[in-house]
N, C-alpha and C positions, 0 to 999 in steps of 0.2 A: 155654608156648604153648597148652596145653589150656585154662587159665584165661582167657587172652586171647580165644581162639576162643569159648568158652562164653559170655563176657560181651559178645560182638560188639564188641570193642575194636580188632581188627586194622585194619579199614578207617579207623576214626576216628583212631587213632594215626598210620597211614601218611599220611593226608590232612594232619594237623596238622604232622608232622615233615618229610615229603618234599615235599608240595605247598606248604604255607604257610611252610615253613622255620622253624618254631618251634625254639628251642634244645632239644636233647635231651642229657641226661647219663645214660649207662648205667653202672652199677656191677656188676662181677662177672657175675652172670647176665644183667644188662642189656646187657652187652657181647656176651655169647654169643647172646642172642635176636635181635640185629639182623643176624646172619649168615643166609646162605641155608639152612644145614642144620647140625644137630648130632647127636651120637651118645650123648647122656647121658640115660638108659642105653641107649635104642634110637634108631634113625634117626628124626629129627623135623625137619619143615620149620620154618625160622625166619621172621622177618619179611622177610628178603631185602633189607634196606636197604643192606647192604654185601655185595659178592661174596666168598664164602669159606665156610669151615665150621669147626666146633668138633670137635676130635678128642681122644682120650685123650693125656695126656702119657706118653711111653714112654721110660723110662730106668731099667732094672732096678737100677742102682747107687744110685739116690736114692729116698727114701721118698715115698709119696703119701698124702695130698695134699701138694702143695708148700705148706708152712706156715711162716710167719715173716716177718721184716722183711728187705727187700732194697732195694738201690739200683736205680734204673732208669737207662737210658742210651739215647742216640740219636746217630747221626752227623749227622742232618739237623735235628733240633728242639732248640732251647735249652730245657733243663729249668729253668724259671723259678720255683723254689720256694725258700723259706728253707732247707729241709732236703730231702734226697733219700733218705728212708728210708720205704718204704711197706709196708703189711701185706698179705700174700698168703695166701689159702687156696683152692686149686683143684686138681683132678685132670685137668682138660681145658684145652686151649689153642685159641685162635683162630688160624686160618691164613687170611690175607687173599689174595684173588686179584685185587686191584686196588691201584693206587698210593694211599697214604694218608700222612698225617703220623703217624709211629709212634714209640713208645718200646719198649724191650725190658728184660727181666730175664734174668739168667743163671741157669739151673737145669741146669747141665751142658751146655746149648746155649741159644741165644737163644729166648725165648718172648715173644710180643707182650704188652706190659704196658699199653699204651694206644694208642688210635687217634683220629684226627680227620679228618673229612671234612665240609666245609661247616659246617652247623649241628649236626652230630653229634659228640659227644665221648664216649668210653667208656673205662673202665679195667677191667682184670682184677683189679687190687688194690682194696682197700677204703680210699678216702680218709677216710671217716667214722671209721675205726679207726686211722688213720695219724698221729695226734697233729699236731705242728706242720706237717709236710709236707702232710698231707691237708687240714687246715684251711686252709692257705695256698692250695692248689690249688682247693678248693671256693669260697673267697672270690673268687679270680680268675675262676672260671667265672661265678659269679653276678653279680659286678660288671661283667663284659663283656656280660652278657645282661639287665641290669636295665632 
């Protein structure tokens, strides 16, 4: 956020994504920045495009960061990829305070893996590092917004 603020990009990005409805793909930190607030490493105001916050993952039985390949799941959204194995590396999680299309990953409890709202799509995982599943997901995003 500091870099976005220093470069006067917050208003431009908000205008393009929220007002003009340009497609937005946020990956990992990109998902976290669109929330109202985060705590990595200190309390920081986010872009506020999605109501919610980014908090530490707290499960003393599991190592941090959450690192590795995991399947994602959802009760509401069809996961339409060739493969369902995505690469994660994170110690913080997004907690949404509004209804969204979402997927989850199990890390001892459900953690938000992706979210979609209107023209905004964001993932906690790294599709660019997720081989077949990630490439398929990226192709679909860009084909739908070309």
